[in-house]
C-alpha positions in Angstrom: -31.6 0.3 6.6 -30.2 -2.2 3.7 -28.2 0.6 2.8 -26.7 2.0 6.0 -25.6 -1.8 5.9 -24.1 -1.8 1.8 -22.4 1.2 2.5 -20.6 0.3 5.7 -19.5 -3.5 4.4 -18.4 -0.3 1.0 -16.0 1.1 3.3 -15.2 -2.3 4.7 -13.9 -3.6 2.0 -13.0 -0.3 0.0 -11.8 2.0 2.1 -10.5 5.7 1.6 -6.9 6.0 -0.4 -5.0 9.0 0.9 -5.6 12.7 -1.1 -3.4 15.0 -0.2 0.6 14.6 0.6 2.5 17.4 2.2 5.5 18.4 1.0 7.8 18.0 4.2 11.4 18.6 2.4 13.7 18.7 -1.2 15.9 18.4 -2.4 17.9 19.8 -5.4 21.0 17.8 -7.3 23.7 20.4 -7.5 23.0 19.8 -11.0 19.3 21.9 -11.8 18.4 19.0 -13.0 17.2 16.8 -10.9 14.9 17.1 -7.7 13.6 15.0 -5.3 10.0 15.3 -2.3 10.1 13.0 0.8 5.7 13.5 0.8 3.9 13.0 3.9 0.5 11.1 3.8 -3.3 12.2 5.1 -2.2 8.3 6.7 1.0 9.9 8.4 2.8 7.7 6.1 6.3 8.9 4.5 7.4 8.4 0.7 9.9 10.1 -1.9 9.3 11.2 -5.0 12.4 11.8 -7.9 11.7 14.9 -10.8 14.0 15.2 -13.4 13.9 18.2 -16.2 12.1 17.0 -19.5 13.9 18.6 -22.8 11.1 18.4 -25.7 12.0 20.1 -29.2 9.2 23.0 -28.1 10.2 23.9 -24.3 11.3 21.5 -20.9 9.2 20.1 -17.9 9.6 18.3 -15.3 8.2 15.0 -14.9 8.1 12.2 -11.7 10.8 9.4 -13.3 10.6 7.1 -9.2 8.3 7.1 -6.6 9.1 4.3 -3.5 7.8 2.9 -1.8 5.8 3.2 1.9 7.9 4.2 5.5 6.7 4.5 8.8 8.7 7.3 8.8 10.8 10.3 7.5 13.9 9.0 8.6 14.0 5.9 7.7 12.1 7.2 3.7 14.9 8.8 3.4 18.0 7.0 4.4 16.8 4.5 1.5 16.4 7.3 -0.6 20.9 8.3 0.2 21.0 4.6 -2.1 18.8 5.2 -4.3 20.7 8.8 -5.4 23.9 9.0 -5.1 24.3 12.9 -5.7 21.5 13.4 -2.4 24.8 11.5 -0.2 26.3 14.8 0.5 23.1 16.7 1.1 21.7 17.4 5.1 
C-alpha cells in the first residue's frame, strides 16, 4: 500500500512531460537555408521551431536555431512566428 501511495504522490508532484510532437505545418524560407515547423504536442499545445542550414568544413546539416514558447492554438503560434520571422510574413 505504501508503494501505491508513493507512486501516486510522485505522479502528482512530477507529471510526465509530453513525449511526442507532431508537425502540423512547415514553411521554407525563400533562400532555402531556413525553415520553420509548427508542432502540436501531446497536451494539445503548440510550438514552432526554426532551423537553419549550417556548414562545416566537411558537410552541411540542419540545426535548430530557435524554439518558441507554448501556444494554446496553431493560429497564435503562427502569428507570433510571423512577428519574429520577417520572411514568413508572405507565407500562407
